[in-house]
TORPA-4810 file (N, C-alpha, C, O; in nm, 3 decimals):
<nodes>
NODE_1_15.036_7.980_11.213_14.959_8.036_11.357_14.821_8.156_11.315_14.701_8.154_11.339_S
NODE_2_14.899_8.241_11.251_14.778_8.365_11.198_14.658_8.320_11.161_14.543_8.355_11.188_S
NODE_3_14.715_8.220_11.080_14.599_8.191_10.989_14.480_8.062_11.100_14.357_8.055_11.094_G
NODE_4_14.556_7.996_11.170_14.435_7.950_11.270_14.371_8.026_11.357_14.251_8.007_11.379_I
NODE_5_14.456_8.143_11.430_14.376_8.226_11.459_14.250_8.269_11.410_14.145_8.260_11.474_N
NODE_6_14.263_8.329_11.266_14.235_8.353_11.166_14.058_8.331_11.166_13.955_8.398_11.169_A
NODE_7_14.109_8.172_11.162_14.007_8.056_11.145_13.925_8.026_11.258_13.810_7.984_11.255_E
NODE_8_13.993_8.050_11.352_13.913_8.073_11.522_13.838_8.199_11.570_13.776_8.205_11.676_Y
NODE_9_13.852_8.299_11.480_13.791_8.402_11.509_13.664_8.395_11.413_13.551_8.422_11.452_G
NODE_10_13.692_8.358_11.289_13.531_8.331_11.225_13.478_8.248_11.312_13.405_8.319_11.382_V
NODE_11_13.473_8.160_11.341_13.411_8.017_11.425_13.332_8.109_11.504_13.218_8.070_11.531_E
NODE_12_13.380_8.258_11.561_13.262_8.310_11.693_13.213_8.373_11.648_13.167_8.463_11.718_T
NODE_13_13.176_8.380_11.448_13.082_8.458_11.442_12.929_8.399_11.416_12.892_8.301_11.352_M
NODE_14_12.858_8.496_11.491_12.701_8.362_11.523_12.625_8.308_11.435_12.538_8.227_11.468_P
NODE_15_12.649_8.351_11.285_12.652_8.273_11.146_12.659_8.143_11.156_12.585_8.045_11.153_V
NODE_16_12.796_8.176_11.171_12.912_7.991_11.162_12.848_7.956_11.232_12.758_7.880_11.196_V
NODE_17_12.865_7.994_11.375_12.813_7.915_11.529_12.698_7.802_11.508_12.684_7.698_11.573_Q
NODE_18_12.608_7.860_11.381_12.448_7.834_11.389_12.511_7.689_11.287_12.451_7.590_11.329_K
NODE_19_12.575_7.662_11.211_12.663_7.605_11.078_12.684_7.499_11.176_12.607_7.406_11.198_E
NODE_20_12.810_7.525_11.238_12.888_7.465_11.356_12.814_7.360_11.443_12.850_7.243_11.457_L
NODE_21_12.718_7.412_11.495_12.642_7.326_11.564_12.525_7.210_11.540_12.438_7.163_11.613_D
NODE_22_12.567_7.189_11.404_12.483_7.114_11.337_12.629_7.002_11.263_12.674_7.034_11.153_Q
NODE_23_12.663_6.928_11.308_12.769_6.825_11.260_12.725_6.796_11.160_12.779_6.874_11.080_P
NODE_24_12.607_6.683_11.065_12.595_6.698_10.903_12.622_6.844_10.804_12.599_6.861_10.684_D
NODE_25_12.699_6.969_10.940_12.688_7.039_10.807_12.844_7.041_10.752_12.940_7.017_10.825_K
NODE_26_12.852_7.071_10.627_12.964_7.081_10.547_13.084_7.189_10.617_13.204_7.161_10.622_I
NODE_27_13.026_7.307_10.665_13.086_7.370_10.692_13.159_7.337_10.865_13.259_7.394_10.908_L
NODE_28_13.111_7.274_10.910_13.160_7.210_11.020_13.265_7.154_10.988_13.365_7.216_11.025_A
NODE_29_13.298_6.996_10.898_13.354_6.935_10.863_13.487_7.006_10.839_13.590_6.970_10.898_A
NODE_30_13.484_7.128_10.733_13.604_7.152_10.728_13.650_7.252_10.770_13.749_7.300_10.715_V
NODE_31_13.593_7.310_10.874_13.642_7.380_11.015_13.740_7.276_11.074_13.863_7.277_11.089_F
NODE_32_13.642_7.186_11.103_13.764_7.095_11.182_13.915_7.011_11.116_14.017_6.970_11.172_F
NODE_33_13.866_7.011_10.966_13.968_6.943_10.870_14.070_7.054_10.874_14.189_7.022_10.873_A
NODE_34_14.027_7.210_10.878_14.166_7.312_10.849_14.219_7.300_11.017_14.341_7.310_11.032_A
NODE_35_14.146_7.282_11.126_14.184_7.298_11.239_14.312_7.208_11.269_14.425_7.233_11.312_E
NODE_36_14.231_7.070_11.220_14.326_6.929_11.241_14.453_6.931_11.177_14.551_6.873_11.223_T
NODE_37_14.454_7.001_11.064_14.569_7.010_10.957_14.659_7.128_11.014_14.779_7.115_10.991_A
NODE_38_14.628_7.222_11.073_14.702_7.292_11.128_14.794_7.260_11.279_14.906_7.285_11.325_C
NODE_39_14.688_7.202_11.313_14.735_7.077_11.486_14.842_7.031_11.437_14.954_7.075_11.463_I
NODE_40_14.810_6.904_11.333_14.947_6.820_11.285_15.075_6.889_11.271_15.188_6.868_11.313_A
NODE_41_15.015_6.988_11.193_15.192_7.020_11.173_15.261_7.115_11.277_15.380_7.125_11.305_F
NODE_42_15.166_7.174_11.321_15.269_7.236_11.506_15.314_7.128_11.604_15.397_7.142_11.693_F
NODE_43_15.230_6.991_11.563_15.249_6.929_11.619_15.387_6.871_11.626_15.471_6.871_11.716_S
NODE_44_15.389_6.804_11.462_15.550_6.745_11.428_15.612_6.911_11.456_15.603_6.910_11.579_I
NODE_45_15.641_6.984_11.439_15.744_7.056_11.449_15.737_7.049_11.548_15.816_6.957_11.565_E
NODE_46_15.681_7.091_11.704_15.729_7.069_11.803_15.840_6.931_11.843_15.962_6.932_11.861_L
NODE_47_15.737_6.816_11.846_15.806_6.688_11.845_15.945_6.712_11.749_16.054_6.727_11.804_I
NODE_48_15.931_6.716_11.597_16.066_6.747_11.563_16.151_6.867_11.618_16.196_6.884_11.504_G
NODE_49_16.189_6.926_11.661_16.253_7.031_11.749_16.306_6.968_11.877_16.420_6.986_11.920_R
NODE_50_16.201_6.881_11.941_16.245_6.844_12.052_16.350_6.747_12.036_16.462_6.755_12.087_L
NODE_51_16.300_6.640_11.951_16.420_6.515_11.925_16.563_6.600_11.818_16.678_6.557_11.816_V
NODE_52_16.530_6.681_11.767_16.665_6.743_11.741_16.741_6.846_11.829_16.840_6.907_11.788_C
NODE_53_16.705_6.856_11.911_16.752_6.925_12.005_16.849_6.893_12.099_16.798_6.846_12.201_C
NODE_54_16.964_6.899_12.102_17.090_6.848_12.207_17.082_6.842_12.301_17.153_6.757_12.355_P
NODE_55_16.977_6.941_12.407_17.013_7.021_12.506_16.833_7.007_12.602_16.763_7.099_12.644_D
NODE_56_16.811_6.875_12.606_16.655_6.865_12.605_16.647_6.910_12.723_16.529_6.944_12.725_K
NODE_57_16.690_6.936_12.829_16.676_7.064_12.948_16.633_7.178_12.898_16.526_7.238_12.912_L
NODE_58_16.738_7.205_12.833_16.735_7.356_12.775_16.589_7.405_12.698_16.526_7.511_12.699_L
NODE_59_16.570_7.281_12.637_16.472_7.281_12.535_16.360_7.306_12.637_16.285_7.403_12.626_F
NODE_60_16.349_7.211_12.743_16.206_7.224_12.875_16.159_7.390_12.969_16.061_7.433_13.030_C
NODE_61_16.296_7.439_12.932_16.313_7.576_13.031_16.275_7.694_12.891_16.262_7.815_12.909_K
NODE_62_16.267_7.648_12.803_16.233_7.781_12.702_16.106_7.808_12.684_16.041_7.709_12.650_T
NODE_63_16.034_7.925_12.697_15.906_7.958_12.729_15.865_7.929_12.612_15.813_7.818_12.603_L
NODE_64_15.872_7.992_12.516_15.796_7.958_12.389_15.774_7.827_12.355_15.676_7.802_12.285_M
NODE_65_15.852_7.733_12.394_15.804_7.609_12.394_15.711_7.543_12.458_15.678_7.429_12.426_N
NODE_66_15.652_7.618_12.565_15.570_7.593_12.659_15.440_7.657_12.569_15.332_7.611_12.530_W
NODE_67_15.485_7.740_12.561_15.340_7.823_12.437_15.344_7.756_12.345_15.240_7.777_12.282_V
NODE_68_15.415_7.671_12.287_15.388_7.572_12.139_15.301_7.468_12.227_15.186_7.439_12.194_D
NODE_69_15.356_7.420_12.330_15.249_7.325_12.387_15.128_7.321_12.404_15.038_7.242_12.377_L
NODE_70_15.141_7.471_12.481_14.961_7.501_12.491_14.876_7.534_12.416_14.754_7.532_12.433_V
NODE_71_14.931_7.565_12.334_14.830_7.612_12.196_14.765_7.500_12.146_14.653_7.524_12.102_T
NODE_72_14.820_7.326_12.137_14.830_7.261_12.085_14.742_7.167_12.187_14.649_7.109_12.130_I
NODE_73_14.752_7.147_12.292_14.686_7.096_12.405_14.579_7.043_12.443_14.550_6.942_12.507_L
NODE_74_14.489_7.178_12.364_14.372_7.220_12.391_14.260_7.138_12.306_14.162_7.077_12.349_P
NODE_75_14.310_7.156_12.150_14.287_7.056_12.061_14.228_6.929_12.093_14.108_6.900_12.096_Y
NODE_76_14.366_6.833_12.125_14.376_6.670_12.172_14.257_6.692_12.301_14.149_6.638_12.274_F
NODE_77_14.260_6.740_12.390_14.187_6.730_12.531_14.031_6.781_12.453_13.947_6.702_12.495_I
NODE_78_13.973_6.869_12.370_13.864_6.914_12.337_13.844_6.777_12.265_13.745_6.722_12.313_Q
NODE_79_13.913_6.689_12.152_13.898_6.595_12.083_13.857_6.419_12.161_13.785_6.328_12.120_V
NODE_80_13.950_6.433_12.294_13.944_6.334_12.342_13.806_6.335_12.465_13.752_6.237_12.516_A
NODE_81_13.775_6.487_12.489_13.646_6.493_12.581_13.542_6.478_12.478_13.441_6.429_12.528_T
NODE_82_13.534_6.493_12.394_13.401_6.543_12.254_13.395_6.367_12.232_13.284_6.322_12.263_S
NODE_83_13.480_6.278_12.193_13.456_6.128_12.211_13.437_6.068_12.315_13.402_5.951_12.306_Q
NODE_84_13.453_6.127_12.441_13.415_6.022_12.588_13.286_6.072_12.579_13.205_5.988_12.619_T
NODE_85_13.215_6.214_12.528_13.075_6.237_12.558_12.995_6.131_12.461_12.897_6.075_12.511_D
NODE_86_13.035_6.094_12.300_12.979_6.009_12.219_12.976_5.920_12.279_12.862_5.875_12.288_V
NODE_87_13.100_5.828_12.364_13.087_5.689_12.386_12.970_5.683_12.526_12.899_5.585_12.550_D
NODE_88_12.970_5.823_12.615_12.862_5.786_12.740_12.698_5.845_12.701_12.612_5.875_12.783_S
NODE_89_12.687_5.852_12.529_12.608_5.876_12.481_12.524_6.010_12.520_12.404_6.013_12.550_G
NODE_90_12.609_6.117_12.511_12.530_6.230_12.581_12.586_6.320_12.427_12.630_6.262_12.327_S
NODE_91_12.577_6.411_12.436_12.516_6.555_12.299_12.676_6.575_12.255_12.754_6.622_12.338_H
NODE_92_12.721_6.540_12.125_12.827_6.657_12.141_12.809_6.680_11.973_12.711_6.649_11.905_S
NODE_93_12.941_6.747_11.925_12.921_6.782_11.781_13.042_6.750_11.713_13.152_6.761_11.767_T
NODE_94_13.021_6.702_11.574_13.165_6.718_11.521_13.299_6.785_11.532_13.305_6.907_11.521_A
NODE_95_13.413_6.709_11.554_13.516_6.795_11.588_13.479_6.844_11.686_13.467_6.963_11.657_G
NODE_96_13.445_6.829_11.807_13.420_6.928_11.874_13.382_7.034_11.935_13.371_7.062_12.054_G
NODE_97_13.345_7.132_11.766_13.303_7.241_11.783_13.216_7.296_11.868_13.218_7.416_11.896_G
NODE_98_13.124_7.202_11.922_12.997_7.266_11.985_12.989_7.233_12.112_12.878_7.256_12.159_G
NODE_99_13.094_7.173_12.212_13.061_7.109_12.344_13.071_7.263_12.461_13.164_7.330_12.504_N
NODE_100_12.912_7.266_12.479_12.899_7.417_12.576_12.960_7.391_12.731_12.943_7.465_12.828_N
NODE_101_13.043_7.256_12.728_13.073_7.315_12.841_13.194_7.430_12.891_13.273_7.483_12.813_T
NODE_102_13.190_7.450_13.011_13.233_7.633_13.048_13.452_7.531_13.070_13.551_7.603_13.085_N
NODE_103_13.460_7.424_13.067_13.609_7.356_13.054_13.664_7.367_12.890_13.754_7.444_12.856_A
NODE_104_13.591_7.275_12.795_13.604_7.330_12.643_13.597_7.492_12.622_13.701_7.536_12.572_I
NODE_105_13.498_7.591_12.649_13.541_7.685_12.585_13.648_7.763_12.682_13.704_7.864_12.637_V
NODE_106_13.671_7.729_12.782_13.837_7.817_12.811_13.908_7.751_12.768_14.018_7.806_12.775_V
NODE_107_13.919_7.595_12.692_14.038_7.528_12.620_14.035_7.624_12.453_14.121_7.660_12.373_L
NODE_108_13.904_7.634_12.460_13.904_7.692_12.317_13.970_7.807_12.327_14.066_7.810_12.251_R
NODE_109_13.954_7.912_12.397_14.033_8.041_12.398_14.102_8.085_12.432_14.115_8.207_12.435_V
NODE_110_14.200_7.975_12.485_14.374_7.939_12.469_14.418_7.904_12.348_14.536_7.872_12.337_L
NODE_111_14.343_7.904_12.252_14.432_7.882_12.115_14.437_8.007_12.084_14.530_8.025_12.005_R
NODE_112_14.367_8.125_12.115_14.461_8.236_12.084_14.568_8.250_12.100_14.636_8.309_12.016_V
NODE_113_14.625_8.196_12.224_14.792_8.178_12.247_14.902_8.195_12.148_15.007_8.258_12.163_V
NODE_114_14.861_8.132_12.050_14.931_8.086_11.955_15.005_8.182_11.872_15.109_8.152_11.812_R
NODE_115_14.935_8.330_11.869_14.981_8.494_11.830_15.108_8.516_11.901_15.187_8.601_11.859_V
NODE_116_15.139_8.433_12.021_15.258_8.463_12.110_15.344_8.402_12.007_15.406_8.501_11.968_L
NODE_117_15.391_8.293_11.931_15.442_8.203_11.849_15.515_8.355_11.725_15.627_8.354_11.676_K
NODE_118_15.428_8.446_11.708_15.502_8.534_11.627_15.610_8.622_11.653_15.676_8.688_11.572_L
NODE_119_15.624_8.610_11.845_15.663_8.710_11.941_15.836_8.651_11.806_15.908_8.739_11.759_A
NODE_120_15.853_8.532_11.783_15.966_8.513_11.791_16.047_8.512_11.639_16.160_8.465_11.621_K
NODE_121_15.967_8.569_11.543_16.006_8.592_11.429_15.945_8.810_11.357_15.935_8.858_11.244_H
NODE_122_15.924_8.875_11.507_15.880_8.978_11.492_16.005_9.067_11.565_16.033_9.054_11.684_S
NODE_123_16.091_9.180_11.451_16.134_9.209_11.541_16.101_9.323_11.630_16.160_9.384_11.719_K
NODE_124_16.037_9.327_11.598_15.939_9.474_11.676_15.888_9.480_11.792_15.900_9.566_11.879_G
NODE_125_15.800_9.330_11.784_15.785_9.272_11.921_15.918_9.228_12.030_15.916_9.220_12.152_I
NODE_126_15.991_9.211_11.967_16.174_9.172_12.045_16.183_9.296_12.097_16.204_9.286_12.218_I
NODE_127_16.176_9.429_12.054_16.254_9.525_12.068_16.142_9.639_12.193_16.186_9.731_12.261_I
NODE_128_16.029_9.600_12.187_15.919_9.639_12.288_15.998_9.541_12.400_16.085_9.580_12.478_V
NODE_129_15.954_9.422_12.390_15.976_9.362_12.492_16.141_9.370_12.581_16.165_9.337_12.697_T
NODE_130_16.236_9.426_12.475_16.398_9.439_12.604_16.340_9.582_12.656_16.372_9.621_12.768_K
NODE_131_16.245_9.667_12.563_16.251_9.796_12.633_16.172_9.756_12.764_16.232_9.757_12.872_T
NODE_132_16.060_9.727_12.760_15.985_9.689_12.892_16.102_9.640_12.955_16.152_9.729_13.024_L
NODE_133_16.166_9.535_12.960_16.268_9.440_13.052_16.334_9.551_13.155_16.351_9.565_13.276_T
NODE_134_16.357_9.611_13.051_16.485_9.732_13.071_16.401_9.837_13.152_16.458_9.885_13.250_S
NODE_135_16.290_9.873_13.128_16.171_9.977_13.224_16.134_9.910_13.402_16.095_9.992_13.485_S
NODE_136_16.148_9.780_13.437_16.108_9.744_13.499_16.081_9.857_13.627_15.973_9.847_13.686_I
NODE_137_16.174_9.962_13.668_16.217_10.029_13.760_16.118_10.137_13.761_16.066_10.188_13.860_N
NODE_138_16.098_10.169_13.630_16.044_10.278_13.557_15.891_10.243_13.567_15.826_10.341_13.602_E
NODE_139_15.819_10.133_13.544_15.695_10.072_13.536_15.658_10.063_13.658_15.552_10.113_13.696_L
NODE_140_15.753_9.987_13.750_15.697_9.993_13.880_15.641_10.121_13.994_15.554_10.123_14.081_S
NODE_141_15.746_10.229_13.939_15.733_10.319_14.012_15.591_10.410_13.953_15.517_10.470_14.031_L
NODE_142_15.571_10.406_13.822_15.403_10.417_13.773_15.308_10.380_13.818_15.221_10.454_13.866_L
NODE_143_15.305_10.230_13.813_15.218_10.152_13.866_15.227_10.150_14.026_15.144_10.083_14.085_L
NODE_144_15.298_10.202_14.079_15.294_10.244_14.264_15.188_10.394_14.295_15.083_10.394_14.359_F
NODE_145_15.245_10.495_14.240_15.170_10.570_14.219_15.019_10.625_14.148_14.950_10.725_14.170_F
NODE_146_15.005_10.515_14.058_14.873_10.534_14.011_14.806_10.488_14.096_14.704_10.550_14.124_W
NODE_147_14.840_10.345_14.179_14.790_10.260_14.284_14.721_10.364_14.392_14.617_10.360_14.457_F
NODE_148_14.797_10.433_14.384_14.782_10.559_14.541_14.684_10.623_14.492_14.576_10.629_14.550_I
NODE_149_14.709_10.688_14.361_14.583_10.786_14.299_14.448_10.728_14.314_14.354_10.780_14.374_G
NODE_150_14.450_10.589_14.241_14.336_10.518_14.259_14.275_10.525_14.386_14.194_10.617_14.389_V
NODE_151_14.280_10.479_14.464_14.271_10.483_14.639_14.274_10.571_14.690_14.189_10.571_14.778_V
NODE_152_14.358_10.700_14.683_14.266_10.819_14.719_14.167_10.911_14.681_14.088_10.974_14.751_I
NODE_153_14.191_10.910_14.499_14.076_10.996_14.468_13.939_10.886_14.438_13.835_10.910_14.377_F
NODE_154_13.974_10.784_14.493_13.797_10.643_14.467_13.786_10.700_14.590_13.750_10.816_14.571_G
NODE_155_13.798_10.680_14.700_13.755_10.721_14.830_13.678_10.867_14.859_13.571_10.893_14.912_S
NODE_156_13.794_10.958_14.793_13.749_11.122_14.840_13.607_11.079_14.771_13.511_11.047_14.841_I
NODE_157_13.602_11.080_14.591_13.511_11.057_14.507_13.390_10.985_14.537_13.302_10.972_14.452_M
NODE_158_13.381_10.931_14.671_13.276_10.810_14.729_13.247_10.891_14.810_13.136_10.934_14.781_Y
NODE_159_13.291_10.944_14.912_13.245_11.034_15.056_13.173_11.162_14.958_13.055_11.187_14.984_F
NODE_160_13.229_11.227_14.867_13.183_11.375_14.822_13.036_11.337_14.735_12.937_11.410_14.733_I
NODE_161_13.046_11.218_14.672_12.914_11.231_14.585_12.797_11.153_14.689_12.681_11.194_14.694_E
NODE_162_12.829_11.071_14.745_12.701_10.978_14.809_12.668_11.082_14.878_12.545_11.087_14.871_F
NODE_163_12.724_11.212_14.971_12.645_11.292_15.085_12.607_11.384_15.036_12.534_11.464_15.094_N
NODE_164_12.670_11.404_14.852_12.577_11.524_14.798_12.434_11.431_14.757_12.330_11.484_14.796_Y
NODE_165_12.417_11.305_14.688_12.279_11.246_14.644_12.298_11.130_14.669_12.403_11.069_14.646_S
NODE_166_12.188_11.082_14.724_12.162_10.963_14.843_12.152_10.840_14.646_12.176_10.720_14.640_K
NODE_167_12.116_10.923_14.535_12.134_10.866_14.404_12.256_10.818_14.336_12.273_10.727_14.255_D
NODE_168_12.322_10.889_14.380_12.476_10.912_14.339_12.531_10.776_14.290_12.527_10.685_14.373_S
NODE_169_12.585_10.747_14.160_12.632_10.653_14.064_12.786_10.598_14.162_12.864_10.506_14.138_Q
NODE_170_12.783_10.690_14.264_12.934_10.632_14.348_12.868_10.564_14.474_12.817_10.626_14.567_F
NODE_171_12.877_10.444_14.465_12.793_10.384_14.552_12.853_10.296_14.673_12.796_10.259_14.776_K
NODE_172_12.992_10.272_14.628_13.094_10.165_14.705_13.209_10.211_14.699_13.222_10.225_14.578_S
NODE_173_13.346_10.262_14.767_13.468_10.281_14.704_13.514_10.188_14.617_13.608_10.216_14.543_I
NODE_174_13.455_10.066_14.614_13.548_9.971_14.516_13.495_10.043_14.393_13.570_10.052_14.295_L
NODE_175_13.315_10.120_14.386_13.277_10.153_14.223_13.339_10.279_14.210_13.362_10.303_14.091_E
NODE_176_13.377_10.372_14.288_13.448_10.482_14.281_13.626_10.470_14.212_13.696_10.528_14.129_S
NODE_177_13.635_10.352_14.313_13.782_10.312_14.262_13.787_10.307_14.083_13.856_10.366_14.000_S
NODE_178_13.685_10.214_14.075_13.679_10.198_13.917_13.636_10.309_13.848_13.648_10.294_13.726_W
NODE_179_13.586_10.425_13.884_13.572_10.617_13.820_13.731_10.590_13.821_13.788_10.582_13.713_W
NODE_180_13.788_10.578_13.917_13.922_10.658_13.895_14.064_10.625_13.822_14.166_10.687_13.791_A
NODE_181_13.990_10.431_13.806_14.094_10.418_13.710_14.070_10.449_13.566_14.162_10.458_13.486_V
NODE_182_13.935_10.468_13.533_13.896_10.487_13.420_14.007_10.612_13.386_14.095_10.617_13.300_V
NODE_183_13.961_10.723_13.498_14.009_10.896_13.426_14.160_10.876_13.471_14.227_10.943_13.392_T
NODE_184_14.206_10.841_13.521_14.353_10.828_13.552_14.447_10.732_13.378_14.538_10.757_13.298_M
NODE_185_14.369_10.645_13.398_14.411_10.562_13.244_14.386_10.678_13.152_14.449_10.650_13.049_S
NODE_186_14.315_10.813_13.133_14.286_10.899_13.069_14.204_10.822_12.934_14.234_10.853_12.819_T
NODE_187_14.070_10.690_12.972_14.013_10.677_12.926_13.897_10.748_12.859_13.872_10.784_12.744_V
NODE_188_13.827_10.753_12.995_13.678_10.848_13.023_13.564_10.763_12.965_13.501_10.824_12.879_G
NODE_189_13.516_10.629_12.993_13.401_10.553_12.958_13.313_10.655_12.931_13.255_10.666_12.823_Y
NODE_190_13.293_10.757_13.059_13.172_10.792_13.053_13.054_10.772_13.143_12.946_10.832_13.147_G
NODE_191_13.111_10.646_13.233_12.954_10.602_13.257_12.938_10.630_13.447_12.868_10.573_13.531_D
NODE_192_12.997_10.696_13.453_13.044_10.743_13.589_13.104_10.846_13.592_13.218_10.856_13.546_M
NODE_193_13.036_10.947_13.648_13.042_11.124_13.633_13.009_11.203_13.782_12.901_11.179_13.837_C
NODE_194_13.100_11.293_13.840_13.066_11.369_13.975_12.939_11.480_13.877_12.928_11.523_13.763_P
NODE_195_12.856_11.487_14.019_12.752_11.567_13.998_12.753_11.695_14.093_12.689_11.798_14.070_K
NODE_196_12.834_11.673_14.203_12.838_11.796_14.276_12.934_11.903_14.222_12.975_11.883_14.108_S
NODE_197_12.978_12.015_14.288_13.103_12.110_14.248_13.187_12.087_14.274_13.284_12.107_14.201_P
NODE_198_13.198_12.021_14.418_13.334_11.957_14.463_13.390_11.839_14.445_13.502_11.806_14.484_W
NODE_199_13.277_11.742_14.357_13.338_11.642_14.300_13.384_11.627_14.159_13.455_11.540_14.109_G
NODE_200_13.323_11.739_14.104_13.375_11.800_13.958_13.567_11.875_13.992_13.662_11.892_13.916_K
NODE_201_13.549_11.899_14.137_13.681_11.965_14.115_13.770_11.828_14.175_13.885_11.824_14.131_L
NODE_202_13.745_11.751_14.239_13.817_11.664_14.275_13.866_11.577_14.171_13.967_11.507_14.177_V
NODE_203_13.754_11.593_14.039_13.791_11.475_13.921_13.872_11.557_13.832_13.927_11.493_13.742_A
NODE_204_13.894_11.684_13.833_13.999_11.773_13.773_14.137_11.728_13.845_14.218_11.666_13.776_S
NODE_205_14.160_11.750_13.948_14.248_11.705_14.041_14.311_11.573_13.976_14.430_11.551_13.951_G
NODE_206_14.189_11.485_13.955_14.225_11.351_13.959_14.302_11.314_13.797_14.392_11.236_13.765_C
NODE_207_14.225_11.402_13.726_14.263_11.407_13.578_14.434_11.467_13.563_14.515_11.401_13.498_M
NODE_208_14.470_11.589_13.627_14.567_11.648_13.642_14.730_11.543_13.684_14.839_11.536_13.627_M
NODE_209_14.672_11.473_13.813_14.766_11.430_13.894_14.807_11.274_13.734_14.916_11.237_13.691_F
NODE_210_14.707_11.242_13.706_14.708_11.137_13.593_14.805_11.179_13.505_14.915_11.124_13.499_S
NODE_211_14.783_11.239_13.459_14.906_11.318_13.338_15.033_11.331_13.443_15.133_11.260_13.454_M
NODE_212_14.998_11.427_13.502_15.178_11.430_13.540_15.241_11.306_13.588_15.361_11.296_13.562_I
NODE_213_15.164_11.170_13.678_15.266_11.037_13.668_15.303_10.997_13.612_15.412_10.945_13.633_I
NODE_214_15.214_10.985_13.450_15.191_10.943_13.298_15.352_10.997_13.269_15.464_10.947_13.260_I
NODE_215_15.288_11.130_13.261_15.453_11.193_13.202_15.606_11.153_13.198_15.702_11.144_13.121_A
NODE_216_15.567_11.135_13.331_15.701_11.171_13.376_15.837_10.992_13.358_15.957_10.994_13.335_L
NODE_217_15.741_10.863_13.384_15.808_10.790_13.361_15.793_10.739_13.215_15.867_10.644_13.192_P
NODE_218_15.718_10.778_13.113_15.677_10.728_13.012_15.818_10.830_12.901_15.882_10.780_12.808_V
NODE_219_15.827_10.959_12.947_15.956_11.008_12.864_16.131_10.911_12.889_16.224_10.923_12.809_T
NODE_220_16.134_10.825_13.013_16.241_10.742_13.045_16.239_10.636_12.954_16.333_10.582_12.896_V
NODE_221_16.099_10.610_12.950_16.039_10.450_12.864_16.096_10.486_12.699_16.162_10.423_12.617_I
NODE_222_16.053_10.574_12.700_16.070_10.646_12.526_16.225_10.662_12.492_16.287_10.632_12.390_V
NODE_223_16.266_10.717_12.610_16.436_10.720_12.604_16.503_10.569_12.573_16.612_10.565_12.515_S
NODE_224_16.477_10.520_12.589_16.538_10.372_12.643_16.486_10.265_12.535_16.561_10.178_12.490_K
NODE_225_16.352_10.278_12.497_16.308_10.213_12.318_16.438_10.318_12.224_16.529_10.257_12.168_F
NODE_226_16.433_10.442_12.217_16.507_10.474_12.124_16.637_10.383_12.135_16.658_10.300_12.046_T
NODE_227_16.715_10.395_12.229_16.855_10.318_12.239_16.850_10.165_12.165_16.925_10.115_12.081_R
NODE_228_16.695_10.099_12.250_16.709_9.951_12.183_16.666_9.957_12.024_16.691_9.870_11.940_V
NODE_229_16.606_10.061_12.007_16.542_10.026_11.842_16.695_10.040_11.805_16.754_9.937_11.773_Y
NODE_230_16.759_10.154_11.808_16.896_10.150_11.719_17.008_10.096_11.717_17.095_10.118_11.633_A
NODE_231_17.017_9.991_11.848_17.116_9.873_11.843_17.013_9.812_11.748_17.045_9.841_11.633_K
NODE_232_16.900_9.737_11.753_16.820_9.644_11.652_16.844_9.706_11.495_16.879_9.644_11.395_Y
NODE_233_16.816_9.836_11.510_16.860_9.892_11.375_17.018_9.848_11.328_17.060_9.793_11.226_K
NODE_234_17.046_9.870_11.379_17.207_9.806_11.319_17.256_9.695_11.328_17.367_9.672_11.281_D
</nodes>
């Protein structure tokens, strides 16, 4: 799973893409062969688990099995689409590596979903998942206050900055809300910033408010993480 995701990442390098866009190149054939081998392995594994599973209904209800299916389907659809293009005389590349239609691009991106297969074998991911599941109420409360803060501070900042200067970066409430999202998440890109004294004062309040609403639920979430970690460690 990690190997084929690494292969997908290498494919996106500009130097490699130039080679893959030429079907007569050896590199394109190598990438196609490597992906085909990995897909064949995953397909046999999925079919084998389905055949050996005594409860087929439970197998179909398991989320990770659908993740496995989604990770291999794009390859077959991509190859079938490329073959259709060849039969119709349209341009295609070896192994479906260079078809530039939007649908194929989306399908190729879906291959990164394979990394979710690692969740079944990683105790750390399981611990984090259990912690987040048990902290739904705290996370919901955090998102609720975060959303309120974005709407309030974004709206106030728009009216202050827009009235202060017609060349203001805050040209709409939606753009101001983007500034509020960046500020309240403590990222601070710096692509938008207030120029007026009142705007800077509101920005300071927005920063303080974000630290408070993030700090309160995080302490509870960390506490639950500690309990879950201790449980799985034992």
